C-alpha positions as CSV (number, residue, x, y, z in Angstrom):
1,M,82.7,-201.8,-113.6
2,A,79.1,-202.6,-112.1
3,N,80.8,-205.7,-110.4
4,L,83.3,-203.4,-109.2
5,K,81.0,-201.1,-107.7
6,E,78.8,-203.9,-106.2
7,V,81.9,-205.7,-104.6
8,R,83.1,-202.4,-103.1
9,E,79.6,-201.5,-101.6
10,R,79.5,-205.4,-99.9
11,I,83.2,-204.8,-98.5
12,K,82.3,-201.4,-96.9
13,S,79.1,-203.1,-95.7
14,V,80.9,-205.9,-94.0
15,I,83.4,-203.3,-92.7
16,N,80.8,-201.6,-91.0
17,T,79.3,-204.7,-89.6
18,Q,82.4,-205.8,-88.2
19,Q,83.0,-202.9,-86.3
20,I,79.7,-203.1,-84.6
21,T,80.2,-206.9,-83.8
22,K,83.7,-205.6,-82.2
23,A,82.0,-203.1,-80.0
24,M,79.4,-205.4,-79.1
25,K,81.9,-207.9,-77.8
26,L,83.8,-205.3,-75.9
27,V,80.4,-204.2,-74.3
28,A,79.6,-207.8,-73.5
29,A,83.1,-208.7,-72.0
30,S,82.9,-206.0,-70.0
31,K,79.1,-206.8,-68.6
32,L,80.5,-210.5,-68.3
33,K,83.1,-209.4,-65.9
34,K,80.6,-207.7,-63.7
35,A,78.4,-210.6,-64.1
36,T,81.0,-213.2,-63.2
37,D,82.1,-211.3,-60.1
38,R,78.4,-211.5,-58.8
39,I,77.8,-215.1,-59.2
40,T,81.5,-215.9,-58.1
41,V,80.9,-214.7,-54.7
42,M,77.1,-215.7,-54.5
43,R,77.4,-219.6,-55.8
44,P,79.3,-221.2,-52.8
45,Y,77.0,-219.4,-50.3
46,S,74.1,-220.5,-52.2
47,D,74.9,-223.9,-52.5
48,K,76.0,-224.2,-48.9
49,L,72.6,-222.7,-47.7
50,F,70.6,-225.2,-50.1
51,S,72.7,-228.1,-48.9
52,I,72.0,-227.2,-45.4
53,L,68.3,-226.9,-46.0
54,E,68.2,-230.3,-47.9
55,N,69.9,-232.0,-45.1
56,I,67.5,-230.2,-42.5
57,I,64.5,-231.3,-44.2
58,S,65.7,-234.9,-44.4
59,N,66.1,-235.2,-40.8
60,V,63.3,-233.3,-39.3
61,D,59.4,-234.2,-39.0
62,V,58.2,-232.2,-41.7
63,D,54.5,-233.3,-40.9
64,A,54.9,-232.2,-37.3
65,L,56.4,-228.6,-38.5
66,D,53.7,-228.4,-41.1
67,L,56.4,-227.4,-43.5
68,N,54.3,-227.3,-46.7
69,Y,57.5,-226.6,-48.9
70,S,58.9,-229.9,-49.0
71,K,55.4,-232.0,-49.1
72,E,55.0,-234.4,-52.1
73,R,51.7,-234.2,-53.8
74,D,50.2,-235.8,-57.0
75,V,51.0,-233.6,-59.7
76,N,48.0,-231.9,-61.4
77,K,49.2,-228.9,-62.2
78,V,53.0,-227.5,-63.0
79,L,54.9,-224.1,-62.7
80,I,57.8,-223.6,-65.0
81,M,59.9,-220.8,-64.5
82,L,61.6,-220.1,-67.5
83,I,64.7,-217.8,-67.2
84,T,66.0,-216.5,-70.8
85,S,67.0,-213.0,-72.0
86,D,65.9,-210.0,-72.8
87,K,68.1,-209.5,-76.0
88,G,68.9,-211.9,-78.8
89,L,72.4,-211.7,-80.7
90,C,73.8,-214.4,-78.3
91,G,74.0,-217.7,-80.7
92,G,71.7,-220.5,-79.6
93,F,71.6,-219.3,-75.7
94,N,67.8,-218.6,-76.0
95,A,66.8,-221.3,-78.3
96,N,68.4,-224.0,-75.9
97,L,66.6,-222.6,-73.1
98,N,63.4,-222.5,-74.8
99,K,64.0,-226.1,-76.1
100,K,64.9,-227.4,-72.5
101,A,61.6,-226.1,-71.6
102,R,59.7,-227.4,-74.2
103,T,61.1,-231.0,-73.8
104,L,60.3,-230.8,-70.3
105,I,56.4,-230.2,-71.4
106,E,56.4,-232.7,-73.5
107,S,58.5,-235.4,-71.9
108,E,57.1,-235.2,-68.4
109,Y,53.7,-232.9,-68.5
110,N,52.4,-233.6,-71.9
111,H,48.8,-235.0,-70.4
112,L,48.8,-231.8,-68.4
113,K,48.6,-229.6,-71.8
114,A,45.0,-230.7,-72.8
115,D,43.5,-229.1,-69.7
116,N,45.7,-226.2,-69.5
117,R,47.2,-227.2,-66.7
118,I,51.0,-225.8,-67.2
119,E,51.7,-222.5,-66.3
120,I,55.2,-220.5,-67.7
121,V,56.7,-217.7,-66.0
122,T,58.6,-216.1,-68.5
123,I,61.7,-214.0,-67.1
124,G,63.2,-212.5,-69.9
125,K,61.6,-211.5,-73.7
126,K,62.7,-214.6,-75.6
127,G,60.8,-217.0,-73.3
128,R,57.6,-215.0,-73.8
129,D,57.9,-214.9,-77.8
130,F,58.7,-218.9,-78.1
131,F,55.6,-219.7,-75.8
132,K,53.1,-217.3,-76.5
133,N,51.5,-219.1,-79.0
134,Y,52.2,-222.5,-77.7
135,E,49.0,-224.6,-77.0
136,G,48.3,-225.9,-73.7
137,V,50.1,-223.4,-71.7
138,T,49.5,-220.2,-69.7
139,V,52.1,-217.7,-70.0
140,D,52.5,-215.1,-67.2
141,T,55.0,-212.2,-67.9
142,T,54.6,-210.4,-64.6
143,Y,58.3,-210.7,-63.9
144,Q,59.5,-210.3,-67.3
145,Q,61.4,-207.3,-66.6
146,I,63.8,-208.3,-63.8
147,F,67.0,-208.3,-66.0
148,S,66.3,-204.4,-66.5
149,D,67.3,-203.9,-62.8
150,L,68.5,-207.5,-61.4
151,N,68.5,-207.0,-57.5
152,F,68.1,-209.3,-54.7
153,E,64.6,-207.8,-53.9
154,S,63.1,-208.1,-57.7
155,A,64.1,-211.7,-57.6
156,S,62.3,-212.2,-54.3
157,K,59.0,-211.1,-55.6
158,A,59.4,-213.7,-58.5
159,A,60.6,-216.6,-55.8
160,Q,57.5,-215.6,-53.7
161,Y,55.1,-216.0,-56.3
162,A,56.1,-219.4,-56.8
163,M,56.2,-220.4,-53.3
164,D,52.4,-218.8,-52.7
165,T,51.3,-220.7,-55.5
166,F,52.8,-224.1,-54.6
167,I,51.7,-223.5,-50.8
168,S,48.1,-222.7,-52.0
169,G,48.2,-225.7,-53.8
170,K,47.4,-224.0,-57.2
171,V,50.4,-226.3,-58.7
172,D,52.2,-229.4,-57.2
173,K,55.4,-229.0,-58.6
174,V,57.9,-226.1,-59.7
175,H,60.8,-226.3,-61.9
176,V,63.3,-223.6,-62.8
177,V,64.8,-223.7,-66.2
178,Y,67.8,-221.8,-66.7
179,S,71.6,-221.6,-67.6
180,Q,74.3,-222.3,-65.5
181,F,77.2,-220.5,-66.1
182,V,80.5,-222.5,-66.2
183,N,82.9,-220.3,-68.4
184,A,82.5,-217.6,-71.0
185,A,82.2,-220.1,-73.7
186,T,80.2,-222.8,-71.7
187,Q,76.9,-222.9,-70.5
188,D,75.0,-225.4,-69.0
189,F,71.3,-225.5,-69.6
190,T,69.5,-226.8,-66.5
191,I,66.2,-227.8,-65.2
192,E,66.2,-228.2,-61.3
193,Q,63.4,-228.5,-59.3
194,F,62.7,-225.6,-56.9
195,L,59.5,-227.2,-55.0
196,P,58.8,-229.4,-53.2
197,I,62.2,-229.5,-51.5
198,A,63.7,-232.8,-52.4
199,K,64.9,-234.9,-49.6
200,L,68.4,-236.4,-49.4
201,D,69.1,-239.9,-49.7
202,A,70.8,-241.6,-46.9
203,K,73.0,-243.7,-49.3
204,E,74.5,-240.5,-50.4
205,G,76.6,-240.1,-46.9
206,S,75.8,-236.3,-46.7
207,L,73.1,-236.7,-44.0
208,N,73.5,-235.0,-40.6
209,T,71.3,-235.8,-38.0
210,D,72.8,-234.0,-35.0
211,F,71.2,-230.8,-35.1
212,L,70.8,-228.2,-32.3
213,F,68.0,-226.0,-32.9
214,E,67.7,-222.2,-31.3
215,P,65.2,-221.0,-30.8
216,S,62.6,-223.6,-31.5
217,E,62.7,-226.1,-34.3
218,E,59.7,-224.9,-35.6
219,V,60.5,-221.2,-35.7
220,L,64.0,-221.4,-37.0
221,V,62.9,-224.1,-40.0
222,T,59.7,-221.7,-40.5
223,E,61.9,-218.4,-40.9
224,L,65.0,-220.1,-42.8
225,V,63.6,-222.2,-45.6
226,P,61.9,-219.2,-47.4
227,K,65.0,-216.9,-46.8
228,I,67.1,-220.1,-48.2
229,L,64.8,-220.5,-51.7
230,K,64.6,-216.8,-52.4
231,T,68.3,-216.7,-52.3
232,Q,68.4,-220.0,-54.4
233,F,66.3,-218.4,-57.1
234,F,68.7,-215.2,-57.0
235,R,71.4,-217.2,-57.8
236,Y,69.6,-218.7,-60.6
237,L,69.3,-215.3,-62.2
238,L,72.6,-214.5,-61.7
239,D,74.2,-217.5,-63.2
240,N,71.6,-216.9,-66.2
241,N,72.9,-213.6,-66.3
242,A,76.9,-214.5,-66.6
243,S,76.0,-217.3,-69.3
244,E,73.7,-214.7,-71.3
245,H,76.8,-212.2,-71.6
246,G,79.4,-215.2,-72.2
247,A,77.4,-216.4,-74.8
248,R,76.7,-213.0,-76.6
249,M,80.8,-212.4,-75.9
250,V,81.7,-216.0,-77.9
251,A,78.8,-215.2,-80.8
252,M,80.2,-211.6,-81.4
253,D,83.9,-212.9,-81.6
254,Q,82.9,-215.5,-84.2
255,A,81.0,-213.1,-85.9
256,T,83.9,-210.9,-86.2
257,E,86.0,-213.7,-87.5
258,N,83.3,-214.9,-89.7
259,A,83.8,-211.0,-91.0
260,N,87.1,-211.1,-91.4
261,E,86.9,-214.4,-93.9
262,L,84.2,-212.6,-95.6
263,L,86.4,-209.5,-96.5
264,K,89.1,-211.9,-97.5
265,D,87.1,-213.3,-100.0
266,L,85.3,-210.2,-101.1
267,K,88.8,-208.7,-101.4
268,L,90.0,-211.2,-103.7
269,Q,87.0,-211.3,-105.5
270,Y,87.5,-207.4,-106.0
271,N,90.9,-207.8,-107.3
272,R,89.9,-210.5,-109.7
273,E,87.2,-208.4,-111.0
274,R,89.6,-204.9,-111.2
275,Q,92.3,-207.3,-113.3
276,A,89.7,-208.7,-115.3
277,A,88.5,-205.3,-116.1
278,I,91.9,-203.6,-116.8
279,T,92.8,-206.8,-118.9
280,K,89.8,-206.1,-121.2
281,E,90.6,-202.3,-121.4
282,I,94.2,-203.2,-122.4
283,L,92.9,-205.9,-125.1
284,E,90.3,-203.3,-126.5
285,I,93.3,-200.6,-126.8
286,V,95.5,-203.0,-128.6
287,G,92.5,-204.2,-130.6
288,G,91.6,-200.8,-131.8
289,A,95.5,-199.8,-132.5
290,A,95.7,-202.7,-134.6
291,A,92.6,-201.9,-136.4
292,L,93.8,-198.3,-137.1
293,E,97.1,-199.7,-138.4
294,E,95.3,-202.0,-140.9
295,A,93.4,-199.1,-142.2
């Protein structure tokens, strides 16, 4: 009967865990709906703005405008804006983002690690936890709590830091590592060059040199570029936020299904153990009765 008691306790434990995973799935689904609505509205606007920005940068004289956001330099120090989540229980979501950032460092900037010329700004606690003991990089956690109150103002501060660091010459290139939201079950783990702004190639067929600037070209571009960059960075955060909730919803759904399978196995085991115990008792009774008859 000790085995039966142990199996009953395991069944009770699995049922309790299943209730938790179901609740977490519902919470994630609710948050996913809100996050999806935000990124669905934001993405077309952000993509169009950034497309216009690339187009303008490709057609104006950036040297004459002194537009430092698009100036290419030899890379002596790099800044990586790593966007993860604050919480776990979302499958391999954070592991894939951390792996993406590590691969970027080891494949392109491994030579900078020796002199500690790689800075990582972690937005989300899981990125900080992964890189806090990683040799050759400096981890900045100033903007780690953005997801506790995700809004354009907080996103702008992080984007402004990257822009100021690049303009001042402290870093020569800025990358953003994040997850682009596709649907609830699919995330596209992406590395994008944030700065300098890449110019479009003429062969892409998307260049348009027919621009009229009002007020002046210098004033408009100087005012427009920082705002577009901040909008683009806010889109990265919204994409990552929706991806996180989608990954968590799927992970909790899978956990619930796994709990169902485990319950089936445990109940089958319990019935077998119970049947074996009953059979053993019957045999003992029959054996006892036969012994009394012989006596």
